[in-house]
C-alpha positions in Angstrom: 76.6 60.0 146.2 74.9 61.6 149.2 72.2 59.0 149.0 74.9 56.2 149.1 76.7 57.8 152.0 73.4 58.1 154.0 72.6 54.4 153.3 76.1 53.3 154.4 75.9 55.4 157.5 72.4 54.0 158.3 73.7 50.4 157.7 76.9 50.7 159.9 75.1 52.8 162.5 72.7 50.1 163.3 75.5 48.4 165.2 75.8 51.3 167.6 72.4 52.9 168.0 68.9 51.6 168.4 66.2 52.8 165.9 63.5 54.7 167.7 60.6 52.9 166.0 61.9 49.3 166.7 60.4 47.6 169.7 63.0 46.4 172.3 63.5 42.6 172.7 64.2 41.2 176.1 67.3 39.5 174.7 68.9 43.0 174.3 68.9 43.4 178.0 70.6 40.1 178.7 74.2 40.8 179.9 76.4 39.5 177.1 78.5 37.4 179.5 75.5 35.4 180.8 76.4 31.7 180.4 72.7 30.5 180.3 69.3 32.0 179.4 66.0 30.4 180.1 63.1 31.7 177.9 59.5 31.1 179.2 57.1 32.1 176.4 54.1 31.1 178.5 55.1 30.3 182.0 51.6 29.3 183.2 51.0 26.9 180.3 54.5 25.4 181.0 53.5 25.0 184.7 50.3 23.2 183.7 52.2 20.7 181.6 54.8 20.2 184.4 52.1 19.5 186.9 51.0 16.5 184.9 54.5 14.9 184.7 56.0 12.8 187.5 59.6 14.3 187.4 58.4 17.9 188.1 58.1 17.1 191.8 61.5 15.5 192.0 63.3 18.3 190.1 61.4 21.0 191.9 63.5 20.3 195.0 66.9 20.8 193.3 68.8 24.0 194.0 68.6 25.5 190.5 64.9 24.9 190.0 64.1 25.9 193.6 65.9 29.2 193.1 63.9 30.0 190.0 60.6 28.9 191.5 61.2 31.1 194.6 62.1 34.1 192.4 59.1 33.7 190.1 56.8 33.1 193.1 58.0 36.4 194.7 57.4 38.3 191.4 54.0 36.8 190.9 53.0 37.8 194.5 54.0 41.4 193.7 52.1 41.5 190.4 49.1 39.8 191.9 48.4 42.8 194.1 47.3 44.7 191.0 44.5 43.3 188.9 45.4 45.6 186.1 49.0 44.5 185.9 48.7 40.9 186.9 48.2 40.0 183.2 51.5 41.7 182.5 53.1 38.8 184.5 50.8 36.0 183.4 50.7 36.8 179.7 54.2 37.8 178.7 57.6 36.3 177.7 60.1 36.0 180.6 63.8 35.5 180.3 65.9 34.3 183.2 69.6 35.1 182.6 72.0 33.4 184.8 74.6 35.6 186.6 77.6 34.3 188.6 77.3 36.1 191.9 80.3 34.6 193.6 82.6 31.6 193.4 79.9 29.7 195.4 76.6 30.8 194.0 74.7 32.3 191.1 71.5 34.3 190.6 69.2 35.3 187.8 68.1 38.6 186.3 64.5 38.4 184.9 63.5 40.4 181.8 59.8 40.6 180.8 58.6 41.6 177.4 55.7 40.9 174.9 53.1 41.9 177.5 49.8 43.0 176.1 49.0 45.7 178.7 51.3 48.8 178.8 53.3 48.9 181.9 53.7 52.1 184.0 56.0 51.3 186.9 54.8 54.2 189.2 51.2 53.1 188.9 52.2 49.5 189.5 54.2 50.4 192.7 51.4 52.6 194.0 49.1 49.5 194.0 51.6 47.6 196.2 50.5 47.5 199.9 52.6 47.1 203.1 55.8 47.1 201.2 59.0 49.1 201.8 60.0 50.7 198.5 63.3 52.5 198.0 64.2 54.4 194.8 67.5 55.0 193.2 68.6 56.1 189.7 71.1 54.3 187.5 72.1 55.7 184.1 68.9 57.8 184.1 66.6 54.9 184.9 64.5 54.7 188.0 65.4 51.5 190.0 63.2 50.4 192.8 64.0 48.0 195.7 60.9 46.4 197.1 60.9 44.7 200.4 58.0 42.7 201.9 57.1 42.1 205.5 59.2 39.0 205.6 62.3 40.9 204.7 62.5 39.4 201.2 63.5 42.0 198.7 63.4 42.4 194.9 64.6 45.1 192.6 62.6 46.2 189.6 62.9 48.8 186.8 61.2 49.6 183.5 63.1 50.4 180.3 61.2 51.3 177.1 58.6 48.6 177.7 60.9 46.0 179.2 60.5 45.0 182.9 63.7 44.1 184.6 63.8 42.3 187.9 66.4 40.7 190.2 67.2 40.0 193.8 69.8 42.6 194.0 70.2 46.1 192.4 73.4 45.0 190.7 71.5 42.4 188.6 69.1 45.0 187.3 71.9 47.6 186.8 73.8 45.1 184.6 70.8 44.7 182.4 70.3 48.5 182.1 74.0 48.9 181.3 73.7 46.3 178.5 70.7 48.1 177.0 72.9 51.2 176.8 75.7 49.3 175.1 73.8 48.5 171.9 76.8 47.3 169.9 77.6 44.5 172.4 74.2 43.0 173.0 73.8 39.4 172.1 71.3 40.2 169.4 74.2 41.7 167.4 76.2 38.4 167.8 75.9 36.5 164.5 76.4 33.2 166.3 73.4 34.0 168.6 71.4 35.0 165.6 72.0 31.6 164.0 71.1 29.9 167.3 67.9 31.9 167.6 66.7 31.4 164.0 63.2 30.0 163.4 62.3 30.5 167.1 58.5 30.7 167.8 56.4 31.7 170.7 55.0 28.2 170.9 57.9 26.6 172.8 57.2 25.8 176.4 60.8 26.5 177.5 63.9 27.3 175.5 67.4 27.1 177.0 70.3 29.1 175.5 74.0 28.3 176.3 76.7 30.8 175.6 79.7 28.5 175.4 82.3 31.2 175.9 80.9 32.1 179.3 79.5 28.7 180.2 83.0 27.4 180.4 83.8 30.2 183.0 80.7 29.1 185.0 82.0 25.5 185.0 85.4 26.7 186.1 84.0 28.2 189.3 82.8 24.7 190.4 85.8 22.6 189.4 89.1 22.0 191.0 91.9 24.4 189.9 93.9 21.6 188.2 90.8 20.6 186.2 89.9 24.1 184.9 91.7 23.6 181.6 89.1 20.9 180.9 86.2 23.3 181.6 87.8 25.9 179.3 87.8 23.5 176.4 84.0 23.7 176.3 84.1 26.9 174.4 86.3 25.4 171.7 83.4 23.2 170.5 80.6 25.6 170.3 79.6 29.3 170.3 75.9 29.3 171.1 73.3 26.5 171.5 69.5 26.7 171.8 67.3 23.8 173.0 63.5 24.0 172.9 62.1 21.6 175.5 58.8 19.7 175.4 57.8 17.7 178.5 56.1 14.3 178.5 55.6 11.6 181.2 58.8 9.8 180.1 61.1 12.8 180.2 62.0 15.7 177.9 62.2 15.8 174.1 64.3 18.7 172.8 65.2 20.2 169.5 67.4 23.1 168.7 70.6 24.4 167.1 74.3 24.3 167.9 76.5 26.9 166.3 80.1 25.7 166.2 82.9 27.9 167.6 84.7 29.8 165.0 87.6 27.7 163.5 86.8 24.5 165.5 88.8 21.7 164.0 86.4 19.0 165.2 82.9 20.2 164.2 83.5 22.3 161.2 84.7 19.4 158.9 81.7 17.4 159.8 79.5 19.8 157.9 80.7 18.1 154.7 79.9 14.6 155.9 76.9 12.4 155.2 74.6 11.2 157.9 75.0 7.7 159.3 73.2 5.3 161.7 74.6 4.8 165.2 72.4 1.9 166.3 74.4 -0.9 164.7 77.6 -0.1 166.5 75.8 -0.3 169.9 75.7 -4.1 169.6 79.5 -3.9 170.4 79.5 -1.2 173.1 79.7 -2.4 176.7 76.7 -1.6 178.9 78.7 0.0 181.7 79.4 3.1 179.5 79.2 6.5 181.2 79.9 8.8 178.3 79.9 8.1 174.6 80.4 10.1 171.5 79.8 8.5 168.1 80.9 10.2 164.9 79.9 9.3 161.3 82.9 10.3 159.2 82.2 9.5 155.5 85.3 11.3 154.3 88.3 11.2 156.6 90.4 13.2 154.1 88.6 16.4 155.1 90.2 16.2 158.5 93.6 15.5 157.1 93.6 18.3 154.6 95.2 20.9 156.8 97.9 18.5 158.2 101.0 17.4 156.4 103.5 15.9 158.8 104.9 12.5 159.7 101.9 11.5 161.8 99.6 12.4 158.9 101.6 10.3 156.5 101.4 7.4 158.9 97.7 7.7 159.3 97.1 7.8 155.5 99.4 4.7 155.0 98.4 2.5 158.0 94.9 3.6 158.9 93.1 5.0 155.8 93.1 1.7 153.9 90.8 0.0 156.5 88.9 2.6 158.4 85.2 2.9 157.8 82.6 5.6 158.9 82.2 4.9 162.6 84.4 6.5 165.3 83.5 6.0 168.9 85.1 7.7 171.9 83.8 6.5 175.3 84.4 6.3 179.0 83.1 3.4 181.0 81.9 3.9 184.6 84.6 5.9 186.3 86.5 4.6 189.3 90.1 5.9 189.1 91.4 9.3 190.1 93.1 9.9 186.7 90.1 8.6 184.6 92.6 7.1 182.1 91.8 3.4 182.4 88.2 4.0 181.6 88.9 5.7 178.3 88.5 4.0 174.9 88.6 4.8 171.2 87.0 2.5 168.7 87.1 2.7 164.9 85.0 0.6 162.6 86.9 -1.3 159.9 85.5 -2.2 156.5 87.9 -5.2 156.3 89.1 -7.0 159.4 92.0 -8.8 157.6 93.1 -5.5 156.2 93.0 -3.8 159.6 95.0 -6.6 161.2 97.6 -6.4 158.4 98.1 -2.6 158.5 98.0 -2.4 162.3 100.7 -5.1 162.5 102.8 -3.0 160.1 102.3 0.2 162.1 103.0 -1.6 165.4 106.3 -2.9 163.9 107.2 0.6 162.9 106.4 2.4 166.2 107.3 -0.5 168.5 105.4 -3.5 170.1 105.3 -3.2 173.9 103.2 -6.3 174.7 101.3 -9.1 172.9 99.1 -11.9 174.3 95.8 -13.8 173.7 92.7 -13.4 175.9 89.5 -15.4 175.3 90.7 -16.0 171.7 91.2 -12.3 171.1 94.7 -11.0 170.3 95.6 -8.0 172.4 98.7 -5.9 171.5 100.2 -2.7 172.9 101.9 -0.2 170.6 104.3 2.5 171.4 102.3 5.4 170.0 100.7 8.5 171.5 99.8 10.4 168.4 98.2 8.2 165.8 94.8 10.1 166.0 96.5 13.5 166.2 96.3 14.1 162.4 92.5 13.9 162.5 91.6 16.0 165.6 94.9 17.5 166.7 95.2 17.7 170.5 91.4 18.1 171.0 90.6 14.4 170.9 93.4 12.1 171.9 92.1 9.8 174.7 94.5 6.9 174.5 98.3 6.7 174.9 100.6 3.8 174.1 97.3 1.9 173.6 96.4 -1.7 173.9 94.2 -2.7 171.0 92.1 -5.7 169.7 89.3 -6.2 167.2 85.8 -6.9 168.6 83.3 -7.6 165.9 84.2 -5.0 163.2 85.5 -2.5 165.7 89.2 -1.9 166.3 89.2 -1.0 170.0 92.1 1.0 171.6 92.4 1.3 175.4 94.8 2.7 178.0 94.4 -0.4 180.1 94.7 -4.1 179.1 92.4 -5.2 182.0 89.8 -2.6 180.9 90.0 -4.0 177.4 89.5 -7.6 178.8 86.4 -6.4 180.6 85.0 -5.1 177.3 85.7 -8.5 175.7 84.0 -10.3 178.7 80.9 -8.1 178.3 80.7 -8.6 174.6 81.0 -12.4 174.9 78.2 -12.6 177.5 76.0 -10.1 175.6 76.2 -7.3 178.1 76.1 -4.5 175.5 74.1 -1.4 175.1 71.9 -3.0 172.4 70.9 -5.7 175.0 70.3 -3.3 177.8 66.6 -2.9 178.4 66.9 0.7 179.7 68.9 1.8 176.7 66.5 0.0 174.3 63.5 1.9 175.7 65.5 5.1 175.5 66.7 4.5 171.9 63.2 4.1 170.5 62.8 7.9 171.0 65.8 8.7 168.8 66.0 8.8 165.1 69.4 7.1 164.8 70.2 9.1 161.7 72.8 11.7 162.5 76.5 12.7 162.1 77.2 12.9 165.9 75.5 11.0 168.7 76.3 11.9 172.3 75.1 9.6 175.0 75.3 10.1 178.8 74.4 7.4 181.4 73.9 9.7 184.4 73.9 6.9 187.0 77.5 6.2 186.2 78.7 9.8 186.5 79.0 10.6 190.2 82.7 9.5 190.5 83.5 11.6 187.4 81.9 14.6 189.0 83.8 14.0 192.2 87.1 13.9 190.3 86.3 17.4 188.8 84.4 19.3 191.4 85.8 21.1 194.4 85.8 18.9 197.5 83.6 21.4 199.5 80.8 20.9 196.9 80.9 17.1 196.8 78.6 16.5 199.8 75.8 18.7 198.5 76.5 17.3 195.0 75.9 13.8 196.3 72.5 14.8 197.6 71.5 16.7 194.5 72.8 13.8 192.3 70.1 11.5 193.9 67.6 13.5 191.9 69.7 14.3 188.8 70.4 10.6 188.2 66.7 10.0 187.7 67.3 11.5 184.3 69.0 8.2 183.7 70.0 8.6 180.1 70.6 11.6 177.9 71.1 11.5 174.1 72.0 14.2 171.6 71.8 13.7 167.8 73.6 16.4 165.7 73.1 16.8 162.0 75.1 19.5 160.0 73.5 22.3 158.1 75.4 25.1 156.3 76.3 27.2 159.3 75.1 25.1 162.3 74.0 21.7 163.5 70.4 20.8 164.1 69.9 19.0 167.4 67.5 16.4 168.5 67.8 15.3 172.1 66.1 13.1 174.7 66.3 13.2 178.5 64.8 9.9 179.9 63.2 10.1 183.3 63.4 6.9 185.4 62.3 7.4 189.0 63.8 4.1 190.1 66.2 3.1 187.3 67.1 -0.6 187.5 70.8 -1.1 187.1 72.9 -4.2 187.2 76.1 -4.6 189.1 79.0 -3.7 186.8 82.6 -4.4 186.6 84.7 -1.5 187.8 88.0 -3.1 187.0 89.8 -6.5 186.5 93.4 -7.4 187.3 95.2 -10.5 186.1 97.5 -12.4 188.5 100.2 -14.7 187.3 98.4 -17.7 188.7 94.9 -18.5 190.2 94.1 -16.8 193.5 93.9 -19.0 196.6 92.8 -16.4 199.1 89.9 -14.0 199.2 90.9 -10.3 198.8 92.0 -8.5 202.0 91.1 -4.8 201.9 92.8 -2.3 204.2 92.2 1.4 204.3 95.6 3.2 204.0 95.7 5.8 206.7 98.2 8.0 204.8 96.4 8.1 201.4 92.8 7.4 202.6 92.7 4.9 199.7 92.3 1.1 199.9 95.1 -1.4 199.7 94.1 -4.9 198.4 96.1 -8.0 199.3 95.6 -11.4 197.6 97.8 -14.5 197.1 98.0 -16.9 194.2 98.8 -20.6 193.8 102.5 -20.0 193.6 102.4 -18.2 197.0 102.9 -14.8 195.5 101.4 -12.1 197.7 100.1 -9.1 195.6 99.4 -5.6 196.7 96.9 -3.8 194.4 95.7 -0.3 194.7 92.1 0.6 194.7 92.1 1.0 190.9 93.4 -2.6 190.5 96.9 -1.7 189.6 99.6 -4.2 190.9 102.0 -2.2 193.1 104.2 -5.2 193.9 104.2 -9.0 194.3 106.3 -11.0 196.8 106.7 -14.7 196.9 106.2 -16.2 200.4 107.4 -19.5 201.8 103.9 -20.9 201.7 100.1 -20.1 201.7 98.8 -17.5 204.1 97.3 -18.9 207.3 96.0 -15.5 208.5 94.5 -12.4 207.0 96.7 -9.3 206.5 96.6 -6.8 209.3 97.8 -3.2 209.2 99.8 -1.9 212.2 101.6 1.3 213.0 104.8 -0.4 213.8 107.0 2.7 214.3 104.1 4.8 215.7 104.7 7.4 213.0 101.4 7.1 211.1 102.7 4.8 208.5 101.1 1.4 207.9 103.1 -1.9 208.1 101.5 -5.3 207.4 101.6 -8.4 209.5 100.5 -11.9 208.7 101.6 -15.5 209.0 102.2 -18.6 207.0 102.6 -22.1 208.6 106.3 -21.5 209.3 106.8 -17.7 209.6 105.4 -14.4 210.9 106.0 -11.5 208.5 106.0 -7.8 209.0 106.5 -5.9 205.7 106.3 -2.2 204.7 104.3 -0.5 202.0 106.8 -1.6 199.4 106.7 -5.3 200.4 110.1 -5.2 202.2 110.4 -7.1 205.5 111.5 -5.1 208.6 114.6 -6.1 210.6 114.2 -9.4 212.6 111.3 -10.5 210.4 110.1 -12.9 209.1 110.2 -14.6 212.4 110.7 -18.4 212.1 108.3 -20.5 214.3 109.7 -23.4 216.2 106.6 -25.5 215.3 104.3 -25.1 212.3 101.4 -22.8 212.9 98.0 -24.5 212.7 95.8 -21.4 212.8 95.6 -17.7 211.7 97.7 -15.5 213.9 95.8 -13.0 216.1 97.1 -9.4 216.4 96.1 -7.4 219.5 96.7 -3.8 220.3 96.0 -3.6 224.0 94.6 -0.3 225.2 95.0 1.1 221.7 98.6 2.3 222.5 100.1 0.7 219.4 101.8 -1.9 221.6 101.0 -4.9 219.5 101.1 -8.6 220.5 100.9 -11.6 218.2 99.3 -15.0 219.2 99.6 -18.1 217.2 98.8 -21.8 217.8 101.2 -24.4 216.7 101.4 -28.1 215.7 102.9 -29.1 219.1 99.7 -28.1 221.0 101.2 -24.9 222.4 100.1 -21.2 221.9 102.9 -18.7 221.5 102.8 -15.0 222.2 105.2 -12.4 220.8 105.7 -8.7 221.1 106.1 -6.5 218.1 109.8 -7.1 218.1 109.4 -10.9 217.9 110.3 -11.4 221.6 108.3 -14.0 223.6 105.6 -12.7 225.9 105.5 -13.5 229.5 102.8 -16.0 230.3 102.8 -17.1 226.6 106.3 -18.6 226.2 104.6 -20.9 225.4 101.1 -21.6 226.7 101.3 -25.4 226.8 98.8 -28.2 226.6 96.1 -26.4 224.7 95.6 -29.1 222.1 95.3 -28.7 218.4 93.9 -25.3 217.4 92.9 -24.6 213.8 90.7 -21.5 214.3 91.9 -18.0 215.2 92.1 -16.9 218.8 89.6 -14.1 219.6 90.4 -11.1 221.7 87.9 -8.6 223.2 87.6 -6.4 226.2 84.7 -5.9 228.7 85.5 -2.8 230.7 89.0 -3.2 232.1 89.1 -7.0 231.5 90.8 -8.6 228.5 89.7 -11.9 227.1 91.8 -14.1 224.8 89.5 -17.0 223.9 90.4 -20.1 222.0 88.7 -23.4 221.2 90.7 -26.6 220.3 89.6 -29.3 217.9 88.2 -31.4 220.8 85.8 -28.5 221.5 87.4 -27.4 224.7 87.0 -23.7 225.3 89.7 -21.6 227.1 89.6 -18.0 228.1 92.8 -16.2 229.3 93.8 -12.9 230.6 96.4 -10.7 228.9 99.1 -12.1 231.1 98.2 -15.7 230.3 96.3 -16.5 233.5 93.2 -18.6 232.8 89.8 -17.1 233.3 87.9 -20.3 232.7 88.1 -23.6 230.9 85.0 -25.4 229.6 84.5 -28.8 228.0 81.7 -29.4 225.6 79.8 -32.5 224.6 80.2 -32.3 220.8 81.1 -33.8 217.6 82.9 -31.2 215.5 83.1 -27.4 215.3 83.5 -26.3 211.7 83.3 -22.6 212.2 85.4 -20.2 214.4 84.0 -19.1 217.7 82.2 -15.8 217.8 81.3 -13.3 220.5 79.4 -10.1 221.3 80.2 -7.6 224.0 77.5 -5.2 225.0 75.6 -4.1 228.0 72.6 -6.1 227.0 74.2 -9.3 225.8 77.8 -10.3 226.3 78.5 -13.8 225.2 80.8 -16.3 223.5 79.2 -18.6 220.9 80.4 -21.8 219.3 78.3 -24.1 217.1 78.9 -27.7 216.3 78.4 -29.5 213.1 74.8 -30.6 214.1 73.5 -27.0 214.7 73.9 -27.0 218.4 75.0 -23.6 219.8 77.0 -23.4 223.0 76.6 -20.0 224.6 79.1 -19.0 227.3 78.9 -15.9 229.5 82.0 -13.9 230.3 81.9 -15.5 233.8 82.2 -19.0 232.2 78.6 -20.1 232.6 77.0 -21.8 229.6 73.8 -22.9 228.1 72.7 -24.3 224.7 70.4 -23.3 221.8 69.2 -25.3 218.8 69.6 -23.5 215.5 68.5 -26.3 213.0 69.1 -25.9 209.3 68.3 -28.5 206.6 69.5 -31.9 207.6 71.7 -30.5 210.5 74.8 -32.0 208.9 78.2 -30.3 208.4 76.8 -27.0 209.8 78.7 -23.8 209.3 77.9 -20.8 211.5 77.9 -17.0 211.4 77.1 -14.6 214.2 76.0 -11.2 213.0 73.4 -8.4 213.5 71.2 -9.1 210.5 67.7 -8.4 211.7 65.8 -7.1 214.7 67.4 -5.4 217.7 71.2 -4.9 218.3 71.7 -8.5 219.5 73.6 -10.5 217.0 71.7 -13.2 215.2 72.5 -16.9 214.6 73.0 -18.0 211.0 73.4 -21.7 210.4 74.2 -23.3 207.0 73.8 -26.9 206.2 74.8 -27.7 202.7 72.0 -26.0 200.6 69.9 -24.6 203.5 70.6 -21.4 205.4 68.6 -20.4 208.5 68.7 -17.2 210.5 67.5 -17.2 214.1 67.1 -14.1 216.2 65.6 -12.8 219.5 62.4 -10.8 219.6 62.3 -9.5 223.2 63.1 -12.7 225.1 61.7 -15.1 222.4 64.2 -16.9 220.3 62.8 -17.9 216.8 63.7 -18.5 213.2 63.6 -15.2 211.2 63.9 -16.7 207.8 65.2 -19.7 205.8 66.8 -19.7 202.3 67.5 -22.7 200.1 70.3 -22.5 197.5 70.3 -24.6 194.4 73.7 -26.0 195.3 75.8 -26.8 198.3 77.5 -23.8 200.0 80.9 -24.2 201.7 81.1 -21.2 203.9 78.9 -18.4 205.4 80.1 -15.0 206.6 78.7 -11.6 207.4 79.0 -8.7 204.9 78.8 -5.1 206.0 77.6 -2.5 203.5 79.1 1.0 203.8 75.8 2.8 204.5 73.8 0.3 206.5 73.6 -0.7 210.1 72.5 -4.3 209.6 74.7 -6.9 208.1 74.1 -9.0 204.9 74.9 -12.7 204.6 77.5 -14.0 202.1 78.1 -17.6 201.1 80.6 -19.3 198.8 80.3 -22.6 196.8 83.8 -23.8 196.0 82.5 -26.7 193.8 80.2 -24.5 191.7 82.5 -21.5 191.9 79.7 -19.1 192.9 79.2 -16.5 195.5 75.8 -15.5 197.0 74.5 -12.5 198.9 71.3 -12.4 201.0 69.8 -9.2 202.5 68.4 -8.8 206.0 65.1 -10.3 204.9 66.6 -13.4 203.5 66.2 -12.4 199.9 68.8 -12.9 197.3 70.5 -9.7 196.4 70.1 -8.6 192.7 72.7 -9.9 190.2 73.6 -12.8 192.4 74.9 -15.5 192.2 78.2 -14.3 190.7 81.0 -16.5 189.4 84.0 -16.6 191.7 86.7 -19.0 193.0 87.1 -17.2 196.3 84.8 -15.6 198.8 84.5 -11.8 198.7 84.6 -8.4 200.5 82.3 -5.4 200.2 83.7 -2.0 200.9 83.4 1.7 199.8 86.5 1.0 197.6 86.6 4.4 195.8 85.6 6.7 198.7 82.4 7.6 196.9 79.9 6.3 199.5 79.0 3.3 197.4 79.5 -0.4 197.8 82.0 -2.3 195.7 82.5 -6.1 195.8 86.0 -7.5 195.3 86.6 -11.1 194.6 88.7 -13.4 192.4 87.8 -15.8 189.6 90.7 -18.0 188.6 93.7 -15.7 188.1 91.6 -12.5 187.8 90.7 -10.1 190.5 87.4 -8.3 189.9 85.9 -5.2 191.5 82.1 -5.0 191.0 80.0 -1.9 191.7 76.9 -3.2 193.5 73.5 -1.5 192.8 
């Protein structure tokens, strides 16, 4: 009996005391709330490998890697002062345990073990020269702060063969404290033990994640309202280990994931057979950002613990047709809520059976909408919880979903337009299995697994911006330029008895080639007849998009493509839409004209009192809105069929000197306004080519006649110290340049056959003087000044006739690009400042386009229309 008691005491006591003859492991010193541990078994061999791969230089500049490199360099410099102890540093195992030092930063505590030479800290410190060393004692252990001549300090201590180092004494003291709390060290944690099984000393670098505390680390970087999402990380796993191997194309990894205790998602998968995720990628759109694929060979395992109405519905209406594959994915994020980008797809073993049971289920819960798109039937059901019986609240990405069947996938989505984009991409073959980058990446994966997780990092910046604190987003954008070079990440998980085996791949692409992708699509009631007009909303800092259809409905869309309202006008727009601060209270109102009326409407599409203003004669041009002296004292100028120009104040009252301005002739192009010093210019050209310049009060500055045929493009101007001029170009490529004093000369800007020439005046190339772009049917020519020499900069020949040419300003570039539109061929083109066609062009469209930073993410998005659909494309 005594023997049994001693054995029991010995067995239980091992949790609370450390046996004197057992050598300490560095892991025992790791504070048990460290969210991440890096294990370098042979740091110098790892460095040799990294020196041979291209991505080491890129990632060596990131904040995390730079911090570790600096710390290890400081430590190496200390140990290098002693020949005897230098091998302690070079030939040993090193752990770097991450510690959150504040809400803004983190540090590492370094623990060294498995060194071949015994380490005596006093002898080691005695060998250090020209260093300031201070000693303190913590829990009976000598702790030394070492400061070099540059003021850089490090703290070091020795504990029963372990060497503990850190920037601050607190880091070292936490490790010492953990060594004294034997029962709580991570080596006693059964989940860590599982994660650390079969570990060898041959791994170049192993990474450990403690999910309980990794979620806390994430919460320090995310917005308060998003912290609940960070906290969910710990519900999936307990511990994970990844052993990394580096090669020229990236990183191969293998390891172990230990599920969290009681997880309702991962635990049932231990009983499932492996599947192959490659087949379903033939149906997945190539603009995916995040994807998780699950092979569920037996759905009943998930339903076993549920017995409610939702479970009965799932068994009755879904179980008869569902197959193994379940896919949850998010396409490239653009919205603030990230709801439109979420999809759920389930493979069906019988399409007709799926259609039958989904129809029955929809009839039960309620049909909200049904229509046909590209021969695909799209329906919306009134149901939020059809997947709840399987995963509970853990995985429920769609609500009142739209659904359709694509191939053998039943696809559910929160947005009908997002579902239409998926259909569009499937029809034209823009799927993951056709994406060259993904195909190269996929060859490194086995494809046989129970779970496949895929991350397309180049599509993630907006997602990170939605979650991270605003003060971190500027630095995140800079760091992301490097992180996105790991262009694709894949994890394959295969269940074992108590854990999942992991195979992973991180693909390095220094310059990943990426096609322009559709951010969103919105369907109008009828085909669009105007190009989109995009205005920055001063109140929300978001973009408002205006567009008109064939039935004269004017639409307001938000930057995510949602229709806010539509309003039928008396006719087509003659002008663009201009935002004004009508009541001088910071709120935007919108002004525009049709042939018969001038409108001012509010953000809800309602007209203000006294508007719309009826014109006495039909307008022949786009109204010009002027805010003289930037005092929000607006004036409106419009030319009419009777040959007069009319001026109105913001209340619709006639302006002195413009009531009306008679005998101007027929004017079809907009009046231009600009200032040079204190002088205002209102410049107009009539169809006869006569050019007028007026003061604000209507007094004429000059009046010029030109010897011409026709002018097909609006007049243009530039006001600068170097070159102030007004430019008009006739249909035969003859440019008439007028100074602000009314003097003129001509330039020849030939293009093609010099017939039906359209003109654009923009700073495309060279110095700050604007350049002359002429377009004659298929041929575009750009002319610019080099010093005082005027010459052709480049020429481009399109395969078909182009109907219009215009400048396009990218968010982050000084020079303009050149856009064109072919109405007959329904194509838009974009040329860069060297005259080269921009990648992914031409694009199909029935209107011209605008390029803006639509989502406030410092990226360029193109907005155009094709038929009755408005598209937003992310340009690459």
